[in-house]
Every structure is written in C-alpha cells, then in structure tokens.
PDB file of all heavy atoms in Angstrom:
ATOM      1  N   MET A   1      43.031 100.271  70.069  1.00  0.00           N
ATOM      2  CA  MET A   1      42.293  99.277  70.783  1.00  0.00           C
ATOM      3  C   MET A   1      43.275  98.512  71.656  1.00  0.00           C
ATOM      4  O   MET A   1      44.375  98.202  71.239  1.00  0.00           O
ATOM      5  CB  MET A   1      41.609  98.342  69.797  1.00  0.00           C
ATOM      6  CG  MET A   1      40.580  97.448  70.382  1.00  0.00           C
ATOM      7  SD  MET A   1      41.004  95.748  70.826  1.00  0.00           S
ATOM      8  CE  MET A   1      41.960  95.107  69.553  1.00  0.00           C
ATOM      9  N   THR A   2      42.843  98.250  72.887  1.00  0.00           N
ATOM     10  CA  THR A   2      43.677  97.524  73.832  1.00  0.00           C
ATOM     11  C   THR A   2      42.844  96.424  74.467  1.00  0.00           C
ATOM     12  O   THR A   2      41.702  96.660  74.853  1.00  0.00           O
ATOM     13  CB  THR A   2      44.177  98.466  74.952  1.00  0.00           C
ATOM     14  OG1 THR A   2      44.855  99.557  74.368  1.00  0.00           O
ATOM     15  CG2 THR A   2      45.104  97.738  75.897  1.00  0.00           C
ATOM     16  N   GLU A   3      43.414  95.229  74.560  1.00  0.00           N
ATOM     17  CA  GLU A   3      42.742  94.163  75.296  1.00  0.00           C
ATOM     18  C   GLU A   3      43.225  94.233  76.738  1.00  0.00           C
ATOM     19  O   GLU A   3      44.416  94.230  77.014  1.00  0.00           O
ATOM     20  CB  GLU A   3      43.047  92.799  74.699  1.00  0.00           C
ATOM     21  CG  GLU A   3      42.242  91.699  75.360  1.00  0.00           C
ATOM     22  CD  GLU A   3      42.345  90.360  74.663  1.00  0.00           C
ATOM     23  OE1 GLU A   3      43.073  90.265  73.652  1.00  0.00           O
ATOM     24  OE2 GLU A   3      41.698  89.419  75.134  1.00  0.00           O
ATOM     25  N   LEU A   4      42.295  94.315  77.664  1.00  0.00           N
ATOM     26  CA  LEU A   4      42.610  94.429  79.078  1.00  0.00           C
ATOM     27  C   LEU A   4      42.838  93.040  79.676  1.00  0.00           C
ATOM     28  O   LEU A   4      42.396  92.037  79.115  1.00  0.00           O
ATOM     29  CB  LEU A   4      41.474  95.142  79.807  1.00  0.00           C
ATOM     30  CG  LEU A   4      41.159  96.545  79.277  1.00  0.00           C
ATOM     31  CD1 LEU A   4      39.928  97.110  79.966  1.00  0.00           C
ATOM     32  CD2 LEU A   4      42.334  97.464  79.458  1.00  0.00           C
ATOM     33  N   PRO A   5      43.513  92.953  80.816  1.00  0.00           N
ATOM     34  CA  PRO A   5      43.822  91.658  81.415  1.00  0.00           C
ATOM     35  C   PRO A   5      42.603  90.763  81.668  1.00  0.00           C
ATOM     36  O   PRO A   5      42.689  89.559  81.535  1.00  0.00           O
ATOM     37  CB  PRO A   5      44.497  92.034  82.745  1.00  0.00           C
ATOM     38  CG  PRO A   5      45.039  93.394  82.529  1.00  0.00           C
ATOM     39  CD  PRO A   5      44.105  94.058  81.565  1.00  0.00           C
ATOM     40  N   GLY A   6      41.452  91.318  81.999  1.00  0.00           N
ATOM     41  CA  GLY A   6      40.263  90.518  82.279  1.00  0.00           C
ATOM     42  C   GLY A   6      39.542  90.036  81.034  1.00  0.00           C
ATOM     43  O   GLY A   6      38.494  89.413  81.127  1.00  0.00           O
ATOM     44  N   GLY A   7      40.063  90.345  79.857  1.00  0.00           N
ATOM     45  CA  GLY A   7      39.426  89.940  78.607  1.00  0.00           C
ATOM     46  C   GLY A   7      38.547  91.013  78.004  1.00  0.00           C
ATOM     47  O   GLY A   7      37.985  90.819  76.939  1.00  0.00           O
ATOM     48  N   ALA A   8      38.420  92.156  78.660  1.00  0.00           N
ATOM     49  CA  ALA A   8      37.642  93.269  78.119  1.00  0.00           C
ATOM     50  C   ALA A   8      38.508  94.046  77.119  1.00  0.00           C
ATOM     51  O   ALA A   8      39.711  93.810  77.003  1.00  0.00           O
ATOM     52  CB  ALA A   8      37.176  94.185  79.240  1.00  0.00           C
ATOM     53  N   PHE A   9      37.887  94.961  76.417  1.00  0.00           N
ATOM     54  CA  PHE A   9      38.572  95.775  75.421  1.00  0.00           C
ATOM     55  C   PHE A   9      38.284  97.242  75.684  1.00  0.00           C
ATOM     56  O   PHE A   9      37.237  97.591  76.202  1.00  0.00           O
ATOM     57  CB  PHE A   9      38.084  95.429  74.011  1.00  0.00           C
ATOM     58  CG  PHE A   9      38.310  94.015  73.616  1.00  0.00           C
ATOM     59  CD1 PHE A   9      37.354  93.040  73.868  1.00  0.00           C
ATOM     60  CD2 PHE A   9      39.489  93.642  72.992  1.00  0.00           C
ATOM     61  CE1 PHE A   9      37.566  91.724  73.502  1.00  0.00           C
ATOM     62  CE2 PHE A   9      39.708  92.326  72.623  1.00  0.00           C
ATOM     63  CZ  PHE A   9      38.738  91.363  72.877  1.00  0.00           C
ATOM     64  N   GLU A  10      39.220  98.107  75.300  1.00  0.00           N
ATOM     65  CA  GLU A  10      38.981  99.543  75.366  1.00  0.00           C
ATOM     66  C   GLU A  10      39.578 100.206  74.132  1.00  0.00           C
ATOM     67  O   GLU A  10      40.499  99.684  73.529  1.00  0.00           O
ATOM     68  CB  GLU A  10      39.547 100.158  76.647  1.00  0.00           C
ATOM     69  CG  GLU A  10      41.045 100.155  76.736  1.00  0.00           C
ATOM     70  CD  GLU A  10      41.555 100.783  78.031  1.00  0.00           C
ATOM     71  OE1 GLU A  10      40.771 101.009  78.966  1.00  0.00           O
ATOM     72  OE2 GLU A  10      42.766 101.048  78.080  1.00  0.00           O
ATOM     73  N   ALA A  11      39.001 101.350  73.772  1.00  0.00           N
ATOM     74  CA  ALA A  11      39.479 102.075  72.597  1.00  0.00           C
ATOM     75  C   ALA A  11      39.506 103.564  72.905  1.00  0.00           C
ATOM     76  O   ALA A  11      38.670 104.075  73.641  1.00  0.00           O
ATOM     77  CB  ALA A  11      38.566 101.807  71.413  1.00  0.00           C
ATOM     78  N   ARG A  12      40.474 104.236  72.319  1.00  0.00           N
ATOM     79  CA  ARG A  12      40.606 105.686  72.417  1.00  0.00           C
ATOM     80  C   ARG A  12      40.582 106.275  71.012  1.00  0.00           C
ATOM     81  O   ARG A  12      40.919 105.604  70.047  1.00  0.00           O
ATOM     82  CB  ARG A  12      41.937 106.055  73.073  1.00  0.00           C
ATOM     83  CG  ARG A  12      41.960 105.816  74.526  1.00  0.00           C
ATOM     84  CD  ARG A  12      43.329 106.180  75.134  1.00  0.00           C
ATOM     85  NE  ARG A  12      43.352 105.830  76.525  1.00  0.00           N
ATOM     86  CZ  ARG A  12      43.405 104.586  76.979  1.00  0.00           C
ATOM     87  NH1 ARG A  12      43.472 103.582  76.149  1.00  0.00           N
ATOM     88  NH2 ARG A  12      43.383 104.348  78.267  1.00  0.00           N
ATOM     89  N   ARG A  13      40.235 107.525  70.944  1.00  0.00           N
ATOM     90  CA  ARG A  13      40.256 108.248  69.668  1.00  0.00           C
ATOM     91  C   ARG A  13      41.680 108.254  69.122  1.00  0.00           C
ATOM     92  O   ARG A  13      42.639 108.353  69.875  1.00  0.00           O
ATOM     93  CB  ARG A  13      39.781 109.679  69.938  1.00  0.00           C
ATOM     94  CG  ARG A  13      39.701 110.527  68.713  1.00  0.00           C
ATOM     95  CD  ARG A  13      39.088 111.851  69.032  1.00  0.00           C
ATOM     96  NE  ARG A  13      37.649 111.852  69.094  1.00  0.00           N
ATOM     97  CZ  ARG A  13      36.853 111.534  68.082  1.00  0.00           C
ATOM     98  NH1 ARG A  13      37.337 111.127  66.967  1.00  0.00           N
ATOM     99  NH2 ARG A  13      35.553 111.612  68.213  1.00  0.00           N
ATOM    100  N   ALA A  14      41.826 108.134  67.836  1.00  0.00           N
ATOM    101  CA  ALA A  14      43.144 108.131  67.199  1.00  0.00           C
ATOM    102  C   ALA A  14      43.908 109.390  67.588  1.00  0.00           C
ATOM    103  O   ALA A  14      43.375 110.488  67.562  1.00  0.00           O
ATOM    104  CB  ALA A  14      42.992 108.058  65.682  1.00  0.00           C
ATOM    105  N   GLY A  15      45.153 109.204  67.991  1.00  0.00           N
ATOM    106  CA  GLY A  15      45.994 110.318  68.369  1.00  0.00           C
ATOM    107  C   GLY A  15      45.879 110.734  69.826  1.00  0.00           C
ATOM    108  O   GLY A  15      46.612 111.597  70.282  1.00  0.00           O
ATOM    109  N   ALA A  16      44.950 110.130  70.566  1.00  0.00           N
ATOM    110  CA  ALA A  16      44.798 110.474  71.988  1.00  0.00           C
ATOM    111  C   ALA A  16      45.918 109.820  72.791  1.00  0.00           C
ATOM    112  O   ALA A  16      46.288 108.678  72.530  1.00  0.00           O
ATOM    113  CB  ALA A  16      43.447 109.992  72.503  1.00  0.00           C
ATOM    114  N   PRO A  17      46.456 110.528  73.766  1.00  0.00           N
ATOM    115  CA  PRO A  17      47.508 109.935  74.589  1.00  0.00           C
ATOM    116  C   PRO A  17      46.968 108.762  75.416  1.00  0.00           C
ATOM    117  O   PRO A  17      45.792 108.736  75.769  1.00  0.00           O
ATOM    118  CB  PRO A  17      47.952 111.075  75.506  1.00  0.00           C
ATOM    119  CG  PRO A  17      47.140 112.261  75.159  1.00  0.00           C
ATOM    120  CD  PRO A  17      46.170 111.901  74.102  1.00  0.00           C
ATOM    121  N   ALA A  18      47.824 107.819  75.722  1.00  0.00           N
ATOM    122  CA  ALA A  18      47.408 106.640  76.485  1.00  0.00           C
ATOM    123  C   ALA A  18      46.939 107.001  77.889  1.00  0.00           C
ATOM    124  O   ALA A  18      46.212 106.233  78.512  1.00  0.00           O
ATOM    125  CB  ALA A  18      48.560 105.647  76.556  1.00  0.00           C
ATOM    126  N   SER A  19      47.327 108.158  78.380  1.00  0.00           N
ATOM    127  CA  SER A  19      46.937 108.560  79.735  1.00  0.00           C
ATOM    128  C   SER A  19      45.493 109.058  79.817  1.00  0.00           C
ATOM    129  O   SER A  19      44.949 109.181  80.909  1.00  0.00           O
ATOM    130  CB  SER A  19      47.877 109.647  80.239  1.00  0.00           C
ATOM    131  OG  SER A  19      47.813 110.773  79.394  1.00  0.00           O
ATOM    132  N   THR A  20      44.861 109.343  78.674  1.00  0.00           N
ATOM    133  CA  THR A  20      43.473 109.798  78.697  1.00  0.00           C
ATOM    134  C   THR A  20      42.541 108.604  78.902  1.00  0.00           C
ATOM    135  O   THR A  20      42.854 107.487  78.493  1.00  0.00           O
ATOM    136  CB  THR A  20      43.081 110.506  77.385  1.00  0.00           C
ATOM    137  OG1 THR A  20      43.245 109.597  76.307  1.00  0.00           O
ATOM    138  CG2 THR A  20      43.897 111.745  77.150  1.00  0.00           C
ATOM    139  N   PRO A  21      41.375 108.832  79.511  1.00  0.00           N
ATOM    140  CA  PRO A  21      40.424 107.729  79.688  1.00  0.00           C
ATOM    141  C   PRO A  21      39.953 107.184  78.342  1.00  0.00           C
ATOM    142  O   PRO A  21      39.894 107.915  77.351  1.00  0.00           O
ATOM    143  CB  PRO A  21      39.260 108.375  80.438  1.00  0.00           C
ATOM    144  CG  PRO A  21      39.770 109.662  80.968  1.00  0.00           C
ATOM    145  CD  PRO A  21      40.916 110.071  80.098  1.00  0.00           C
ATOM    146  N   ALA A  22      39.614 105.918  78.326  1.00  0.00           N
ATOM    147  CA  ALA A  22      39.137 105.293  77.093  1.00  0.00           C
ATOM    148  C   ALA A  22      37.799 105.902  76.678  1.00  0.00           C
ATOM    149  O   ALA A  22      36.970 106.232  77.522  1.00  0.00           O
ATOM    150  CB  ALA A  22      38.982 103.796  77.291  1.00  0.00           C
ATOM    151  N   ASP A  23      37.595 106.061  75.366  1.00  0.00           N
ATOM    152  CA  ASP A  23      36.322 106.554  74.856  1.00  0.00           C
ATOM    153  C   ASP A  23      35.259 105.468  74.905  1.00  0.00           C
ATOM    154  O   ASP A  23      34.085 105.742  75.095  1.00  0.00           O
ATOM    155  CB  ASP A  23      36.485 107.055  73.414  1.00  0.00           C
ATOM    156  CG  ASP A  23      37.358 108.295  73.336  1.00  0.00           C
ATOM    157  OD1 ASP A  23      37.119 109.235  74.108  1.00  0.00           O
ATOM    158  OD2 ASP A  23      38.281 108.309  72.515  1.00  0.00           O
ATOM    159  N   VAL A  24      35.675 104.217  74.715  1.00  0.00           N
ATOM    160  CA  VAL A  24      34.754 103.078  74.717  1.00  0.00           C
ATOM    161  C   VAL A  24      35.416 101.914  75.439  1.00  0.00           C
ATOM    162  O   VAL A  24      36.580 101.622  75.217  1.00  0.00           O
ATOM    163  CB  VAL A  24      34.406 102.631  73.272  1.00  0.00           C
ATOM    164  CG1 VAL A  24      33.474 101.431  73.278  1.00  0.00           C
ATOM    165  CG2 VAL A  24      33.799 103.765  72.477  1.00  0.00           C
ATOM    166  N   THR A  25      34.663 101.267  76.343  1.00  0.00           N
ATOM    167  CA  THR A  25      35.121 100.057  77.010  1.00  0.00           C
ATOM    168  C   THR A  25      34.014  99.021  76.874  1.00  0.00           C
ATOM    169  O   THR A  25      32.836  99.348  77.023  1.00  0.00           O
ATOM    170  CB  THR A  25      35.403 100.318  78.503  1.00  0.00           C
ATOM    171  OG1 THR A  25      36.373 101.360  78.601  1.00  0.00           O
ATOM    172  CG2 THR A  25      35.948  99.088  79.189  1.00  0.00           C
ATOM    173  N   ALA A  26      34.376  97.785  76.554  1.00  0.00           N
ATOM    174  CA  ALA A  26      33.376  96.735  76.345  1.00  0.00           C
ATOM    175  C   ALA A  26      33.932  95.382  76.759  1.00  0.00           C
ATOM    176  O   ALA A  26      35.149  95.187  76.793  1.00  0.00           O
ATOM    177  CB  ALA A  26      32.966  96.696  74.880  1.00  0.00           C
ATOM    178  N   THR A  27      33.031  94.459  77.060  1.00  0.00           N
ATOM    179  CA  THR A  27      33.448  93.119  77.479  1.00  0.00           C
ATOM    180  C   THR A  27      33.680  92.181  76.306  1.00  0.00           C
ATOM    181  O   THR A  27      34.352  91.169  76.460  1.00  0.00           O
ATOM    182  CB  THR A  27      32.409  92.494  78.425  1.00  0.00           C
ATOM    183  OG1 THR A  27      31.136  92.501  77.778  1.00  0.00           O
ATOM    184  CG2 THR A  27      32.327  93.282  79.724  1.00  0.00           C
ATOM    185  N   THR A  28      33.131  92.497  75.126  1.00  0.00           N
ATOM    186  CA  THR A  28      33.370  91.675  73.937  1.00  0.00           C
ATOM    187  C   THR A  28      33.845  92.568  72.798  1.00  0.00           C
ATOM    188  O   THR A  28      33.570  93.777  72.778  1.00  0.00           O
ATOM    189  CB  THR A  28      32.095  90.933  73.472  1.00  0.00           C
ATOM    190  OG1 THR A  28      31.130  91.895  73.038  1.00  0.00           O
ATOM    191  CG2 THR A  28      31.514  90.075  74.581  1.00  0.00           C
ATOM    192  N   PHE A  29      34.528  91.974  71.844  1.00  0.00           N
ATOM    193  CA  PHE A  29      35.020  92.750  70.706  1.00  0.00           C
ATOM    194  C   PHE A  29      33.859  93.317  69.893  1.00  0.00           C
ATOM    195  O   PHE A  29      33.908  94.450  69.434  1.00  0.00           O
ATOM    196  CB  PHE A  29      35.926  91.880  69.822  1.00  0.00           C
ATOM    197  CG  PHE A  29      36.589  92.667  68.742  1.00  0.00           C
ATOM    198  CD1 PHE A  29      37.626  93.533  69.040  1.00  0.00           C
ATOM    199  CD2 PHE A  29      36.172  92.563  67.434  1.00  0.00           C
ATOM    200  CE1 PHE A  29      38.238  94.284  68.047  1.00  0.00           C
ATOM    201  CE2 PHE A  29      36.782  93.306  66.429  1.00  0.00           C
ATOM    202  CZ  PHE A  29      37.821  94.160  66.736  1.00  0.00           C
ATOM    203  N   ARG A  30      32.785  92.551  69.746  1.00  0.00           N
ATOM    204  CA  ARG A  30      31.621  93.029  68.991  1.00  0.00           C
ATOM    205  C   ARG A  30      31.009  94.256  69.669  1.00  0.00           C
ATOM    206  O   ARG A  30      30.638  95.226  69.006  1.00  0.00           O
ATOM    207  CB  ARG A  30      30.582  91.919  68.849  1.00  0.00           C
ATOM    208  CG  ARG A  30      29.348  92.326  68.086  1.00  0.00           C
ATOM    209  CD  ARG A  30      29.669  92.654  66.648  1.00  0.00           C
ATOM    210  NE  ARG A  30      28.468  93.024  65.930  1.00  0.00           N
ATOM    211  CZ  ARG A  30      28.441  93.857  64.901  1.00  0.00           C
ATOM    212  NH1 ARG A  30      29.557  94.366  64.444  1.00  0.00           N
ATOM    213  NH2 ARG A  30      27.334  94.147  64.313  1.00  0.00           N
ATOM    214  N   ASP A  31      30.883  94.220  70.990  1.00  0.00           N
ATOM    215  CA  ASP A  31      30.366  95.380  71.716  1.00  0.00           C
ATOM    216  C   ASP A  31      31.292  96.583  71.549  1.00  0.00           C
ATOM    217  O   ASP A  31      30.837  97.722  71.481  1.00  0.00           O
ATOM    218  CB  ASP A  31      30.181  95.068  73.198  1.00  0.00           C
ATOM    219  CG  ASP A  31      28.977  94.183  73.470  1.00  0.00           C
ATOM    220  OD1 ASP A  31      28.112  94.045  72.574  1.00  0.00           O
ATOM    221  OD2 ASP A  31      28.907  93.621  74.574  1.00  0.00           O
ATOM    222  N   LEU A  32      32.588  96.332  71.479  1.00  0.00           N
ATOM    223  CA  LEU A  32      33.543  97.418  71.249  1.00  0.00           C
ATOM    224  C   LEU A  32      33.315  98.033  69.870  1.00  0.00           C
ATOM    225  O   LEU A  32      33.296  99.259  69.723  1.00  0.00           O
ATOM    226  CB  LEU A  32      34.975  96.904  71.362  1.00  0.00           C
ATOM    227  CG  LEU A  32      36.053  97.968  71.193  1.00  0.00           C
ATOM    228  CD1 LEU A  32      36.104  98.875  72.414  1.00  0.00           C
ATOM    229  CD2 LEU A  32      37.401  97.325  70.963  1.00  0.00           C
ATOM    230  N   GLN A  33      33.111  97.190  68.855  1.00  0.00           N
ATOM    231  CA  GLN A  33      32.845  97.707  67.511  1.00  0.00           C
ATOM    232  C   GLN A  33      31.604  98.592  67.498  1.00  0.00           C
ATOM    233  O   GLN A  33      31.608  99.677  66.928  1.00  0.00           O
ATOM    234  CB  GLN A  33      32.665  96.553  66.524  1.00  0.00           C
ATOM    235  CG  GLN A  33      33.923  95.795  66.218  1.00  0.00           C
ATOM    236  CD  GLN A  33      33.652  94.601  65.331  1.00  0.00           C
ATOM    237  OE1 GLN A  33      32.706  93.846  65.551  1.00  0.00           O
ATOM    238  NE2 GLN A  33      34.491  94.426  64.322  1.00  0.00           N
ATOM    239  N   LEU A  34      30.535  98.111  68.126  1.00  0.00           N
ATOM    240  CA  LEU A  34      29.288  98.878  68.158  1.00  0.00           C
ATOM    241  C   LEU A  34      29.456 100.165  68.970  1.00  0.00           C
ATOM    242  O   LEU A  34      28.942 101.215  68.583  1.00  0.00           O
ATOM    243  CB  LEU A  34      28.160  98.025  68.730  1.00  0.00           C
ATOM    244  CG  LEU A  34      27.769  96.818  67.877  1.00  0.00           C
ATOM    245  CD1 LEU A  34      26.763  95.951  68.629  1.00  0.00           C
ATOM    246  CD2 LEU A  34      27.222  97.240  66.528  1.00  0.00           C
ATOM    247  N   GLY A  35      30.173 100.081  70.067  1.00  0.00           N
ATOM    248  CA  GLY A  35      30.415 101.267  70.883  1.00  0.00           C
ATOM    249  C   GLY A  35      31.219 102.322  70.146  1.00  0.00           C
ATOM    250  O   GLY A  35      30.961 103.525  70.270  1.00  0.00           O
ATOM    251  N   CYS A  36      32.198 101.880  69.370  1.00  0.00           N
ATOM    252  CA  CYS A  36      33.010 102.827  68.586  1.00  0.00           C
ATOM    253  C   CYS A  36      32.174 103.510  67.515  1.00  0.00           C
ATOM    254  O   CYS A  36      32.324 104.711  67.278  1.00  0.00           O
ATOM    255  CB  CYS A  36      34.205 102.113  67.968  1.00  0.00           C
ATOM    256  SG  CYS A  36      35.491 101.695  69.163  1.00  0.00           S
ATOM    257  N   LEU A  37      31.283 102.756  66.879  1.00  0.00           N
ATOM    258  CA  LEU A  37      30.382 103.365  65.894  1.00  0.00           C
ATOM    259  C   LEU A  37      29.499 104.414  66.552  1.00  0.00           C
ATOM    260  O   LEU A  37      29.343 105.524  66.032  1.00  0.00           O
ATOM    261  CB  LEU A  37      29.497 102.298  65.246  1.00  0.00           C
ATOM    262  CG  LEU A  37      30.073 101.569  64.059  1.00  0.00           C
ATOM    263  CD1 LEU A  37      29.174 100.400  63.684  1.00  0.00           C
ATOM    264  CD2 LEU A  37      30.238 102.502  62.884  1.00  0.00           C
ATOM    265  N   ALA A  38      28.933 104.070  67.690  1.00  0.00           N
ATOM    266  CA  ALA A  38      28.063 105.007  68.403  1.00  0.00           C
ATOM    267  C   ALA A  38      28.844 106.247  68.843  1.00  0.00           C
ATOM    268  O   ALA A  38      28.347 107.374  68.735  1.00  0.00           O
ATOM    269  CB  ALA A  38      27.432 104.316  69.607  1.00  0.00           C
ATOM    270  N   ALA A  39      30.056 106.058  69.342  1.00  0.00           N
ATOM    271  CA  ALA A  39      30.880 107.192  69.772  1.00  0.00           C
ATOM    272  C   ALA A  39      31.223 108.089  68.597  1.00  0.00           C
ATOM    273  O   ALA A  39      31.210 109.319  68.716  1.00  0.00           O
ATOM    274  CB  ALA A  39      32.151 106.694  70.458  1.00  0.00           C
ATOM    275  N   ARG A  40      31.518 107.495  67.458  1.00  0.00           N
ATOM    276  CA  ARG A  40      31.857 108.300  66.272  1.00  0.00           C
ATOM    277  C   ARG A  40      30.658 109.123  65.803  1.00  0.00           C
ATOM    278  O   ARG A  40      30.793 110.288  65.462  1.00  0.00           O
ATOM    279  CB  ARG A  40      32.337 107.386  65.146  1.00  0.00           C
ATOM    280  CG  ARG A  40      32.647 108.149  63.886  1.00  0.00           C
ATOM    281  CD  ARG A  40      33.193 107.249  62.837  1.00  0.00           C
ATOM    282  NE  ARG A  40      34.628 107.435  62.868  1.00  0.00           N
ATOM    283  CZ  ARG A  40      35.477 106.738  62.146  1.00  0.00           C
ATOM    284  NH1 ARG A  40      35.050 105.773  61.390  1.00  0.00           N
ATOM    285  NH2 ARG A  40      36.751 106.990  62.189  1.00  0.00           N
ATOM    286  N   VAL A  41      29.470 108.516  65.805  1.00  0.00           N
ATOM    287  CA  VAL A  41      28.261 109.251  65.416  1.00  0.00           C
ATOM    288  C   VAL A  41      27.993 110.383  66.402  1.00  0.00           C
ATOM    289  O   VAL A  41      27.734 111.515  66.006  1.00  0.00           O
ATOM    290  CB  VAL A  41      27.048 108.299  65.322  1.00  0.00           C
ATOM    291  CG1 VAL A  41      25.746 109.068  65.186  1.00  0.00           C
ATOM    292  CG2 VAL A  41      27.219 107.345  64.140  1.00  0.00           C
ATOM    293  N   ALA A  42      28.069 110.080  67.695  1.00  0.00           N
ATOM    294  CA  ALA A  42      27.825 111.114  68.708  1.00  0.00           C
ATOM    295  C   ALA A  42      28.831 112.246  68.578  1.00  0.00           C
ATOM    296  O   ALA A  42      28.463 113.428  68.686  1.00  0.00           O
ATOM    297  CB  ALA A  42      27.895 110.491  70.100  1.00  0.00           C
ATOM    298  N   TRP A  43      30.096 111.916  68.334  1.00  0.00           N
ATOM    299  CA  TRP A  43      31.112 112.950  68.191  1.00  0.00           C
ATOM    300  C   TRP A  43      30.841 113.821  66.968  1.00  0.00           C
ATOM    301  O   TRP A  43      30.953 115.037  67.021  1.00  0.00           O
ATOM    302  CB  TRP A  43      32.493 112.302  68.071  1.00  0.00           C
ATOM    303  CG  TRP A  43      33.579 113.304  67.911  1.00  0.00           C
ATOM    304  CD1 TRP A  43      34.138 114.058  68.904  1.00  0.00           C
ATOM    305  CD2 TRP A  43      34.221 113.697  66.703  1.00  0.00           C
ATOM    306  NE1 TRP A  43      35.099 114.889  68.375  1.00  0.00           N
ATOM    307  CE2 TRP A  43      35.168 114.684  67.020  1.00  0.00           C
ATOM    308  CE3 TRP A  43      34.093 113.303  65.370  1.00  0.00           C
ATOM    309  CZ2 TRP A  43      35.972 115.276  66.066  1.00  0.00           C
ATOM    310  CZ3 TRP A  43      34.892 113.905  64.420  1.00  0.00           C
ATOM    311  CH2 TRP A  43      35.822 114.876  64.770  1.00  0.00           C
ATOM    312  N   SER A  44      30.433 113.189  65.865  1.00  0.00           N
ATOM    313  CA  SER A  44      30.210 113.965  64.642  1.00  0.00           C
ATOM    314  C   SER A  44      28.989 114.877  64.759  1.00  0.00           C
ATOM    315  O   SER A  44      28.909 115.895  64.081  1.00  0.00           O
ATOM    316  CB  SER A  44      30.070 113.043  63.427  1.00  0.00           C
ATOM    317  OG  SER A  44      28.875 112.298  63.514  1.00  0.00           O
ATOM    318  N   LEU A  45      28.040 114.522  65.632  1.00  0.00           N
ATOM    319  CA  LEU A  45      26.840 115.345  65.796  1.00  0.00           C
ATOM    320  C   LEU A  45      26.985 116.397  66.892  1.00  0.00           C
ATOM    321  O   LEU A  45      26.139 117.272  67.016  1.00  0.00           O
ATOM    322  CB  LEU A  45      25.640 114.443  66.116  1.00  0.00           C
ATOM    323  CG  LEU A  45      25.232 113.488  65.004  1.00  0.00           C
ATOM    324  CD1 LEU A  45      24.115 112.577  65.491  1.00  0.00           C
ATOM    325  CD2 LEU A  45      24.823 114.228  63.759  1.00  0.00           C
ATOM    326  N   ALA A  46      28.038 116.326  67.671  1.00  0.00           N
ATOM    327  CA  ALA A  46      28.236 117.277  68.767  1.00  0.00           C
ATOM    328  C   ALA A  46      28.510 118.672  68.203  1.00  0.00           C
ATOM    329  O   ALA A  46      29.369 118.835  67.351  1.00  0.00           O
ATOM    330  CB  ALA A  46      29.392 116.829  69.656  1.00  0.00           C
ATOM    331  N   PRO A  47      27.789 119.669  68.676  1.00  0.00           N
ATOM    332  CA  PRO A  47      27.954 121.023  68.118  1.00  0.00           C
ATOM    333  C   PRO A  47      29.296 121.672  68.467  1.00  0.00           C
ATOM    334  O   PRO A  47      29.752 122.546  67.750  1.00  0.00           O
ATOM    335  CB  PRO A  47      26.808 121.812  68.738  1.00  0.00           C
ATOM    336  CG  PRO A  47      26.441 121.054  69.964  1.00  0.00           C
ATOM    337  CD  PRO A  47      26.767 119.607  69.691  1.00  0.00           C
ATOM    338  N   ASP A  48      29.944 121.241  69.538  1.00  0.00           N
ATOM    339  CA  ASP A  48      31.176 121.894  69.963  1.00  0.00           C
ATOM    340  C   ASP A  48      32.424 121.106  69.625  1.00  0.00           C
ATOM    341  O   ASP A  48      33.486 121.352  70.169  1.00  0.00           O
ATOM    342  CB  ASP A  48      31.134 122.178  71.461  1.00  0.00           C
ATOM    343  CG  ASP A  48      30.987 120.890  72.268  1.00  0.00           C
ATOM    344  OD1 ASP A  48      30.575 119.871  71.700  1.00  0.00           O
ATOM    345  OD2 ASP A  48      31.284 120.918  73.469  1.00  0.00           O
ATOM    346  N   ARG A  49      32.330 120.158  68.717  1.00  0.00           N
ATOM    347  CA  ARG A  49      33.488 119.312  68.388  1.00  0.00           C
ATOM    348  C   ARG A  49      34.546 120.119  67.648  1.00  0.00           C
ATOM    349  O   ARG A  49      34.262 121.083  66.948  1.00  0.00           O
ATOM    350  CB  ARG A  49      33.097 118.103  67.565  1.00  0.00           C
ATOM    351  CG  ARG A  49      32.751 118.421  66.123  1.00  0.00           C
ATOM    352  CD  ARG A  49      32.383 117.142  65.380  1.00  0.00           C
ATOM    353  NE  ARG A  49      32.053 117.432  64.006  1.00  0.00           N
ATOM    354  CZ  ARG A  49      32.884 117.308  62.988  1.00  0.00           C
ATOM    355  NH1 ARG A  49      34.108 116.894  63.199  1.00  0.00           N
ATOM    356  NH2 ARG A  49      32.523 117.596  61.779  1.00  0.00           N
ATOM    357  N   GLU A  50      35.784 119.699  67.844  1.00  0.00           N
ATOM    358  CA  GLU A  50      36.890 120.325  67.122  1.00  0.00           C
ATOM    359  C   GLU A  50      36.997 119.696  65.745  1.00  0.00           C
ATOM    360  O   GLU A  50      36.763 118.519  65.580  1.00  0.00           O
ATOM    361  CB  GLU A  50      38.190 120.100  67.877  1.00  0.00           C
ATOM    362  CG  GLU A  50      38.231 120.776  69.225  1.00  0.00           C
ATOM    363  CD  GLU A  50      39.539 120.500  69.941  1.00  0.00           C
ATOM    364  OE1 GLU A  50      40.506 120.076  69.279  1.00  0.00           O
ATOM    365  OE2 GLU A  50      39.568 120.684  71.156  1.00  0.00           O
ATOM    366  N   THR A  51      37.359 120.462  64.758  1.00  0.00           N
ATOM    367  CA  THR A  51      37.554 119.907  63.424  1.00  0.00           C
ATOM    368  C   THR A  51      38.939 119.291  63.321  1.00  0.00           C
ATOM    369  O   THR A  51      39.866 119.733  63.967  1.00  0.00           O
ATOM    370  CB  THR A  51      37.383 120.989  62.338  1.00  0.00           C
ATOM    371  OG1 THR A  51      38.289 122.036  62.610  1.00  0.00           O
ATOM    372  CG2 THR A  51      35.957 121.520  62.338  1.00  0.00           C
ATOM    373  N   GLU A  52      39.046 118.263  62.523  1.00  0.00           N
ATOM    374  CA  GLU A  52      40.358 117.605  62.342  1.00  0.00           C
ATOM    375  C   GLU A  52      41.079 118.162  61.161  1.00  0.00           C
ATOM    376  O   GLU A  52      40.558 118.641  60.231  1.00  0.00           O
ATOM    377  CB  GLU A  52      40.155 116.104  62.148  1.00  0.00           C
ATOM    378  CG  GLU A  52      39.678 115.437  63.410  1.00  0.00           C
ATOM    379  CD  GLU A  52      39.586 113.918  63.250  1.00  0.00           C
ATOM    380  OE1 GLU A  52      40.109 113.365  62.262  1.00  0.00           O
ATOM    381  OE2 GLU A  52      38.987 113.318  64.108  1.00  0.00           O
TER     382      GLU A  52
END
C-alpha cells in the first residue's frame, strides 16, 4: 500500500514490482480496503488465474 501525494492510496498484489500498475486505487483508506477485498474475490474467481 502506498499513500500518494494527493492523499489517495494505491495497492498492488504482494510480490508485484513497483513498476506495474496498481491493482486498486482509492481516495480514502476505507475505499482501498473495500477495493482490495473486491479485487481478491475477483482474482480468486477468475478461471485463468495463476496458482501461488
């Protein structure tokens, strides 16, 4: 998780390089939490996801 200069937040999947686009960007920390939950659910339901 990174706090951006304008007060927004962004998050990337664990282990992703910093050069990759953020998986979730939000204006509040609470929205970031909810966005990360939604992204995790969507990723787990994706049929073509890579296994860890």
